[in-house]
C-alpha positions as CSV (number, residue, x, y, z in Angstrom):
1,L,-12.5,3.1,1.7
2,L,-9.8,5.6,1.1
3,L,-12.2,8.0,-0.4
4,A,-14.2,8.1,2.8
5,I,-11.2,9.7,4.6
6,E,-11.5,13.5,4.2
7,K,-7.7,14.0,3.9
8,V,-7.5,11.9,0.8
9,N,-7.7,14.0,-2.4
10,A,-10.5,12.3,-4.4
11,D,-9.5,14.3,-7.5
12,S,-5.8,13.3,-7.4
13,K,-4.5,12.1,-10.8
14,S,-2.1,9.4,-11.8
15,Y,0.7,10.1,-14.3
16,N,-1.8,9.6,-17.2
17,G,-4.5,11.8,-15.6
18,W,-6.7,9.1,-14.2
19,T,-8.7,10.0,-11.1
20,P,-10.3,7.4,-8.7
21,L,-13.7,8.3,-10.2
22,W,-12.3,7.8,-13.8
23,A,-10.9,4.4,-12.9
24,A,-14.0,3.3,-11.1
25,A,-16.2,4.3,-14.1
26,A,-13.9,2.6,-16.6
27,N,-13.8,-0.7,-14.6
28,G,-17.4,-0.9,-13.4
29,H,-17.0,-0.2,-9.7
30,E,-20.3,1.5,-8.9
31,G,-19.7,1.4,-5.1
32,L,-16.5,3.5,-5.4
33,L,-17.9,5.9,-7.9
34,L,-19.3,8.8,-6.0
35,A,-17.9,8.3,-2.5
36,R,-17.7,12.0,-2.1
37,E,-20.0,14.8,-3.2
38,K,-17.3,17.1,-4.4
39,V,-15.6,14.7,-6.8
40,N,-14.9,16.2,-10.2
41,A,-17.2,13.9,-12.3
42,D,-16.1,15.4,-15.6
43,S,-12.3,15.1,-15.2
44,K,-10.4,14.0,-18.4
45,D,-7.3,11.9,-18.7
46,N,-4.0,13.3,-20.1
47,E,-3.6,11.0,-23.1
48,Y,-6.9,11.2,-25.0
49,G,-8.9,13.7,-23.1
50,Q,-11.4,11.0,-22.1
51,M,-13.7,11.4,-19.1
52,A,-15.4,8.9,-16.8
53,L,-18.7,9.0,-18.7
54,L,-16.9,8.1,-22.0
55,W,-15.1,5.1,-20.4
56,A,-18.3,3.9,-18.8
57,A,-19.9,4.1,-22.3
58,I,-17.0,2.3,-24.0
59,N,-17.3,-0.6,-21.5
60,G,-21.1,-0.7,-21.4
61,H,-21.4,0.2,-17.7
62,E,-25.1,1.3,-17.7
63,G,-25.4,1.6,-13.9
64,I,-22.4,3.9,-13.7
65,I,-23.7,6.0,-16.5
66,K,-27.0,6.4,-14.6
67,L,-25.0,7.5,-11.5
68,L,-22.9,10.0,-13.4
69,L,-25.9,11.5,-15.2
70,A,-27.7,11.8,-11.9
71,T,-25.0,14.1,-10.6
72,E,-25.8,16.6,-13.3
73,K,-22.0,17.4,-13.2
74,V,-21.0,15.6,-16.4
75,N,-21.0,17.3,-19.8
76,V,-22.7,14.8,-22.2
77,K,-21.4,16.8,-25.2
78,S,-17.8,16.6,-24.1
79,K,-15.5,15.2,-26.8
80,D,-12.2,13.4,-26.4
81,S,-9.1,14.5,-28.3
82,R,-10.4,12.7,-31.4
83,G,-13.8,14.3,-31.3
84,R,-15.7,11.3,-30.0
85,I,-18.7,11.6,-27.6
86,P,-20.1,8.8,-25.4
87,L,-23.1,8.2,-27.8
88,L,-20.7,7.4,-30.6
89,Y,-19.1,4.5,-28.7
90,V,-22.4,3.0,-27.5
91,T,-24.0,3.0,-31.0
92,R,-21.3,0.7,-32.4
93,N,-21.9,-1.9,-29.6
94,E,-25.0,-3.6,-28.3
95,Y,-25.7,-1.1,-25.6
96,G,-29.3,-0.2,-26.3
97,G,-30.1,0.7,-22.7
98,I,-27.3,3.2,-22.6
99,I,-28.4,4.7,-26.0
100,K,-31.8,5.2,-24.5
101,L,-30.3,7.0,-21.4
102,L,-28.3,9.3,-23.6
103,L,-31.0,10.1,-26.1
104,V,-33.5,11.4,-23.6
105,I,-31.0,14.2,-22.8
106,E,-31.7,17.0,-25.2
107,K,-28.2,18.3,-25.0
108,V,-26.7,15.2,-26.7
109,N,-25.8,16.0,-30.3
110,V,-27.0,13.0,-32.1
111,D,-25.3,14.2,-35.3
112,S,-21.9,14.8,-33.6
113,K,-19.1,14.0,-36.0
114,Y,-15.7,12.9,-34.8
115,N,-12.5,13.6,-36.7
116,T,-13.2,11.3,-39.6
117,S,-16.8,12.7,-40.0
118,R,-18.4,9.5,-38.6
119,T,-21.7,10.0,-36.7
120,P,-23.5,7.8,-34.2
121,L,-25.9,6.7,-36.9
122,L,-23.1,5.7,-39.2
123,Y,-21.5,3.6,-36.4
124,A,-24.9,2.0,-35.7
125,T,-25.3,1.0,-39.4
126,K,-21.8,-0.3,-39.7
127,S,-22.1,-2.3,-36.4
128,G,-24.9,-4.6,-37.8
129,N,-27.3,-3.6,-35.0
130,N,-30.7,-2.6,-36.4
131,T,-32.0,-1.9,-32.9
132,N,-29.5,0.9,-32.4
133,I,-30.5,2.4,-35.8
134,K,-34.2,2.3,-34.8
135,L,-33.4,3.9,-31.4
136,L,-31.5,6.8,-33.1
137,L,-34.2,7.3,-35.7
138,S,-37.0,7.2,-33.1
139,I,-36.1,10.6,-31.6
140,N,-36.5,12.5,-34.9
141,R,-33.4,14.6,-34.2
142,V,-31.0,12.6,-36.5
143,N,-30.1,14.1,-39.8
144,I,-29.6,11.2,-42.2
145,N,-28.6,13.5,-45.0
146,L,-25.3,14.6,-43.3
147,V,-22.2,14.1,-45.5
148,N,-18.7,12.8,-44.6
149,Y,-15.4,14.3,-45.7
150,Y,-15.9,12.8,-49.2
151,N,-19.3,14.5,-49.4
152,S,-21.0,11.1,-49.3
153,I,-24.3,10.8,-47.5
154,L,-25.0,8.0,-45.1
155,L,-27.3,6.3,-47.5
156,F,-24.6,6.1,-50.1
157,I,-22.1,4.7,-47.6
158,I,-24.6,2.0,-46.5
159,A,-25.6,1.2,-50.1
160,R,-22.0,0.5,-51.0
161,T,-21.6,-1.9,-48.0
162,G,-24.6,-4.0,-49.1
163,Y,-26.6,-3.7,-45.9
164,K,-30.0,-3.9,-47.7
165,E,-32.0,-4.1,-44.5
166,K,-30.3,-1.0,-43.0
167,L,-30.7,0.8,-46.3
168,A,-34.5,0.1,-46.3
169,L,-34.7,1.5,-42.7
170,L,-33.2,4.8,-43.8
171,L,-34.4,5.2,-47.4
172,F,-37.9,6.3,-46.6
173,Q,-36.5,9.2,-44.4
174,S,-34.1,10.7,-46.9
175,N,-34.7,13.5,-49.4
176,A,-31.1,13.3,-50.7
177,L,-31.3,10.4,-53.1
178,N,-29.9,12.5,-56.0
179,I,-27.2,14.5,-54.1
180,P,-23.8,13.6,-55.7
181,D,-20.7,13.0,-53.6
182,N,-17.3,14.5,-54.5
183,F,-16.9,11.8,-57.2
184,G,-20.2,12.6,-58.8
185,R,-21.9,9.4,-57.6
186,T,-25.6,9.4,-56.5
187,L,-27.7,6.6,-55.0
188,L,-30.0,6.5,-58.1
């Protein structure tokens, strides 16, 4: 209701940088989300540099993500202070609908690494969700031969964890079975 009053600054920030839009997105309040056309849909908080789209992804608010994407005012490639993008968060949870929404956007970097060199595909494999792995692989833009900061490829990481089913999903797509990591280890 307050946002409907023209004199209220819809982009005002709290001490930690939260705007009304940011708080609505994080908490799932679709009705409050875009009460004004001129709201800054890509505003970031002060602590972690996280925007409304990222928090909607973290909390699985698919309806809010649809609304934010429809504005065409959010940067889907925007990273927080730790280098994480919305796709990274949703691949480690069971948010297949949100993954589909983000994957149709060509601008989304499906191989984006955050500060510890983890990618959305690595998160999907570690989460135990084969559906998310299949969704990521279905777009043919994912590089499964990327290496982390130890020069280990994703297949090696998965092989070490014992996820046989996930390893089988990825094996047929890799040409890096004999690439050694920093410790000289290979998959074969």
